C-alpha positions as CSV (number, residue, x, y, z in Angstrom):
1,M,0.0,0.0,0.0
2,A,1.3,3.4,-1.0
3,S,2.5,5.6,1.9
4,A,1.0,9.0,2.5
5,R,4.4,10.5,2.0
6,A,4.8,8.9,-1.4
7,V,1.4,10.3,-2.5
8,I,2.1,13.8,-1.2
9,R,5.5,13.9,-2.9
10,T,3.9,12.8,-6.2
11,L,1.3,15.6,-6.0
12,R,4.1,18.2,-5.4
13,P,2.2,20.5,-3.1
14,H,5.2,22.9,-3.1
15,Q,4.3,23.6,-6.7
16,W,0.7,24.6,-5.8
17,V,1.9,28.2,-5.2
18,K,1.4,28.6,-9.0
19,N,-2.3,28.3,-8.4
20,L,-2.3,31.6,-6.6
21,F,-2.6,33.1,-10.1
22,V,-6.3,32.0,-9.8
23,A,-6.7,34.6,-7.2
24,A,-5.2,37.5,-9.3
25,P,-8.6,38.7,-10.6
26,L,-9.9,38.8,-7.0
27,V,-7.0,41.1,-5.9
28,F,-7.0,43.4,-8.9
29,A,-10.8,43.7,-9.1
30,K,-10.7,45.1,-5.5
31,H,-12.8,42.2,-4.0
32,L,-10.2,40.8,-1.6
33,V,-12.1,41.9,1.4
34,D,-15.5,40.7,0.1
35,G,-16.3,37.4,1.9
36,G,-18.4,35.9,-0.9
37,Y,-15.8,36.6,-3.6
38,L,-13.1,35.4,-1.3
39,W,-14.9,32.1,-0.6
40,R,-15.5,31.4,-4.3
41,T,-11.8,32.2,-5.2
42,G,-10.7,29.9,-2.4
43,V,-12.7,27.1,-3.8
44,A,-11.3,27.7,-7.3
45,V,-7.7,27.8,-6.0
46,A,-8.3,24.5,-4.1
47,A,-9.8,23.0,-7.2
48,F,-6.8,23.9,-9.3
49,C,-4.5,22.4,-6.6
50,A,-6.4,19.2,-7.1
51,L,-6.2,19.5,-10.9
52,S,-2.5,20.2,-10.9
53,G,-1.9,17.3,-8.5
54,A,-3.7,15.0,-11.0
55,V,-1.5,16.3,-13.8
56,Y,1.7,15.7,-11.8
57,A,0.6,12.2,-10.9
58,L,-0.3,11.3,-14.5
59,N,2.9,12.9,-15.8
60,D,5.0,10.8,-13.5
61,V,3.3,7.6,-14.7
62,L,4.0,8.5,-18.3
63,D,7.6,9.4,-17.5
64,A,8.3,6.6,-15.1
65,E,10.6,4.6,-17.3
66,A,12.7,7.7,-18.4
67,D,12.8,8.9,-14.8
68,R,14.4,5.7,-13.6
69,A,17.4,6.6,-15.8
70,H,17.6,10.2,-14.5
71,P,20.1,11.0,-11.7
72,T,17.5,12.9,-9.5
73,K,14.1,12.0,-11.0
74,R,14.6,8.4,-10.3
75,N,13.8,9.2,-6.7
76,R,10.3,10.2,-7.6
77,P,7.9,7.8,-5.8
78,I,6.5,6.2,-9.0
79,A,9.9,5.7,-10.6
80,A,11.3,4.4,-7.3
81,G,8.4,1.9,-6.9
82,E,7.1,3.6,-3.7
83,L,3.7,4.3,-5.5
84,S,2.3,1.9,-8.1
85,E,1.4,3.3,-11.5
86,R,-2.2,1.9,-11.1
87,S,-2.6,3.7,-7.8
88,A,-1.2,7.0,-9.3
89,V,-3.7,6.8,-12.2
90,M,-6.6,6.2,-9.9
91,L,-5.5,9.1,-7.7
92,A,-5.2,11.3,-10.8
93,I,-8.7,10.4,-11.9
94,A,-10.1,11.1,-8.5
95,L,-8.4,14.5,-8.2
96,A,-9.4,15.5,-11.7
97,V,-13.1,14.6,-11.1
98,A,-13.1,16.4,-7.7
99,G,-11.4,19.5,-9.2
100,L,-13.7,19.7,-12.2
101,G,-16.7,19.1,-9.9
102,A,-15.7,22.0,-7.6
103,C,-15.3,24.3,-10.6
104,F,-18.6,23.3,-12.1
105,A,-20.2,24.1,-8.7
106,L,-18.9,27.6,-9.1
107,S,-20.0,28.1,-12.7
108,W,-19.9,26.3,-16.0
109,Q,-17.4,28.9,-17.3
110,T,-15.0,28.0,-14.5
111,A,-15.4,24.3,-15.3
112,A,-14.7,25.0,-19.0
113,W,-11.4,26.8,-18.2
114,A,-10.5,23.9,-15.8
115,G,-11.3,21.4,-18.5
116,A,-9.1,23.4,-21.0
117,Y,-6.3,23.4,-18.4
118,L,-6.5,19.6,-18.1
119,V,-6.6,19.1,-21.9
120,M,-3.6,21.3,-22.4
121,N,-1.6,19.5,-19.7
122,L,-2.6,16.1,-21.1
123,A,-1.4,17.2,-24.5
124,Y,1.8,18.5,-22.9
125,S,2.4,15.2,-21.0
126,L,1.7,12.9,-23.9
127,K,3.6,14.7,-26.6
128,L,4.0,18.4,-26.7
129,K,6.5,18.7,-23.9
130,H,9.0,17.2,-26.3
131,V,8.6,20.0,-28.8
132,A,10.9,23.0,-28.3
133,F,9.1,26.3,-27.7
134,V,5.7,24.7,-28.0
135,D,6.3,23.3,-24.5
136,V,7.0,26.8,-23.2
137,V,3.9,28.2,-24.9
138,L,1.8,25.6,-23.2
139,I,3.2,26.3,-19.8
140,A,2.4,30.0,-20.3
141,S,-1.1,29.1,-21.5
142,G,-1.6,27.1,-18.3
143,F,-1.0,30.2,-16.2
144,M,-3.3,32.4,-18.3
145,T,-6.0,29.7,-18.0
146,R,-5.6,29.9,-14.2
147,V,-6.2,33.6,-14.3
148,A,-9.2,33.2,-16.7
149,A,-10.7,30.5,-14.4
150,G,-10.2,32.8,-11.4
151,G,-12.1,35.5,-13.1
152,A,-14.9,33.2,-14.1
153,A,-15.2,32.0,-10.5
154,I,-16.2,35.5,-9.4
155,A,-17.8,36.6,-12.7
156,V,-15.1,39.2,-13.3
157,A,-13.4,39.4,-16.7
158,P,-9.6,39.7,-16.2
159,S,-8.2,42.8,-17.8
160,R,-6.1,42.4,-21.0
161,W,-3.2,43.8,-19.1
162,L,-3.4,41.1,-16.4
163,L,-3.5,38.4,-19.1
164,V,-0.6,39.9,-21.1
165,C,1.6,40.3,-18.0
166,T,0.8,36.8,-16.9
167,G,1.6,35.3,-20.3
168,L,4.8,37.2,-20.6
169,L,5.9,36.4,-17.1
170,A,5.1,32.7,-17.4
171,T,7.0,32.4,-20.7
172,Y,10.0,34.2,-19.2
173,L,10.0,31.8,-16.2
174,A,9.7,28.7,-18.4
175,L,12.5,29.9,-20.7
176,G,14.6,30.5,-17.6
177,K,14.1,26.9,-16.6
178,R,15.2,25.7,-20.0
179,A,18.3,28.0,-20.0
180,H,19.2,26.5,-16.6
181,E,18.8,23.0,-17.9
182,L,21.0,23.7,-20.9
183,A,23.7,25.3,-18.7
184,L,23.6,22.4,-16.2
185,A,24.0,19.9,-19.0
186,T,27.0,21.9,-20.5
187,R,28.6,22.0,-17.0
188,D,28.3,18.3,-16.6
189,G,29.4,17.5,-20.1
190,R,26.3,15.6,-21.2
191,D,23.7,15.9,-23.9
192,A,20.9,18.2,-22.7
193,S,18.3,16.1,-24.5
194,T,18.9,13.3,-22.0
195,T,17.4,15.5,-19.4
196,R,14.5,16.8,-21.5
197,A,13.9,15.8,-25.1
198,A,12.7,19.3,-26.0
199,L,16.1,20.7,-25.1
200,A,17.5,19.3,-28.4
201,G,15.6,22.1,-30.1
202,Y,17.0,24.9,-27.9
203,R,20.3,26.8,-28.2
204,D,21.7,28.5,-25.2
205,G,22.5,31.8,-26.8
206,W,19.0,32.1,-28.4
207,V,17.3,31.1,-25.1
208,R,19.2,33.8,-23.2
209,L,18.4,36.4,-25.8
210,A,14.7,35.4,-25.7
211,M,14.8,35.7,-21.9
212,L,16.3,39.2,-22.1
213,V,13.6,40.3,-24.6
214,L,10.8,38.7,-22.6
215,G,12.1,40.2,-19.3
216,L,12.1,43.7,-20.8
217,A,8.7,43.1,-22.4
218,T,7.3,41.9,-19.1
219,A,8.6,44.9,-17.2
220,A,7.4,47.3,-19.9
221,A,3.9,45.7,-20.0
222,Y,3.6,46.0,-16.2
223,V,4.7,49.6,-16.2
224,L,2.3,50.4,-19.0
225,Y,-0.5,48.7,-17.0
226,T,0.2,50.8,-13.9
227,V,0.0,54.1,-15.9
228,D,-2.8,53.1,-18.2
229,A,-5.7,55.5,-18.1
230,H,-8.2,52.8,-17.2
231,T,-6.0,51.5,-14.4
232,V,-5.7,55.0,-12.9
233,E,-9.4,55.6,-13.2
234,F,-10.4,52.2,-11.8
235,F,-8.1,52.4,-8.7
236,G,-8.5,56.2,-8.3
237,T,-4.7,56.7,-8.2
238,N,-1.6,56.8,-10.3
239,E,0.5,55.4,-7.4
240,L,0.5,51.8,-8.6
241,A,3.5,52.8,-10.7
242,W,5.5,52.7,-7.4
243,S,5.2,48.9,-7.5
244,A,7.1,48.6,-10.8
245,P,10.6,48.6,-9.3
246,F,9.8,45.5,-7.3
247,C,8.7,43.8,-10.6
248,V,12.1,44.7,-12.2
249,V,14.0,43.4,-9.2
250,G,12.1,40.1,-9.2
251,L,12.7,39.5,-12.9
252,A,16.4,40.3,-12.5
253,R,16.8,38.1,-9.4
254,F,15.2,35.2,-11.2
255,A,17.5,35.7,-14.2
256,W,20.5,35.5,-11.8
257,L,19.2,32.3,-10.2
258,A,18.6,30.7,-13.6
259,L,21.8,31.8,-15.4
260,R,24.5,31.9,-12.7
261,S,26.8,28.9,-12.2
262,P,24.0,26.3,-12.3
263,R,22.9,24.2,-9.4
264,P,20.9,21.0,-9.6
265,D,17.7,22.5,-8.3
266,S,15.4,24.3,-10.8
267,P,15.4,28.1,-10.7
268,T,11.6,28.1,-10.2
269,D,12.2,26.0,-7.1
270,A,15.2,28.0,-6.0
271,M,13.3,31.3,-6.2
272,L,10.8,30.0,-3.6
273,R,13.7,29.4,-1.2
274,D,15.6,32.6,-2.1
275,G,15.5,35.2,0.7
276,I,16.0,38.1,-1.7
277,F,13.4,37.0,-4.1
278,L,10.8,36.3,-1.4
279,S,11.5,39.5,0.4
280,N,11.0,41.5,-2.8
281,L,7.8,39.5,-3.6
282,L,6.5,40.3,-0.1
283,A,7.3,44.0,-0.4
284,W,5.6,44.1,-3.8
285,G,2.5,42.4,-2.3
286,V,2.4,44.9,0.6
287,V,2.7,47.9,-1.8
288,I,-0.1,46.6,-4.0
289,L,-2.4,46.0,-1.1
290,V,-1.7,49.4,0.4
291,I,-2.2,51.3,-2.9
292,V,-5.3,49.2,-4.0
293,Y,-7.0,48.9,-0.7
């Protein structure tokens, strides 16, 4: 019988922080202190945690054979034999049904976005994660789908700026992870495609250049959002621009984590343990709340 620890490790709860993007429409629609909206967003976030857990479990089943040959992924519960593939599939189905059911209880629109999220991730796990750049686009689309679902849960359409900034940021982070994997493979003197098949289609110089362009585009889009006439009118202030420096610092810090002398852990994991990144993120959040509320 699978241990609870093996199940939890397979579901990767440390990655569920990504599902906070579901709550973005709540914050930027100025409904954070509204109990009804807060409850509905909480249900949506929990539902996407269940959905993402299902995706991780299914992905590990599909990758079990390859993971057993990987220096670190071989320790994943399914690859290591701590959790059977059958149990993982049953767990994934149960979580997917529960997540979709919770979303449908909120609204059919929320369930539709949740279904789209599952379909995209299924396509990613089955085939498209092996295709360079398509894999990154799908990852970014997953984040944008979270935002759209969060808006549907509270019947608030996310602004175009929120979707644009989310898409650019998610693509930037995903490319940073690919750049880190390329650098790590180069350092260890091995073929990068043995870590991830899609890396065969990436070139380090181009990925770093794309990161630079996307980082600048993300910062520019955020600044434009803060000074946009609709934004100023909606929030009743032009002071949101004061949050822009924190955005720039966060982007730069992630680039440093991804592109410095590479370490085994992913930069998206490292940033969640990095004191500077987390302090800057907290400061950004405080500034946003003070200005908006």
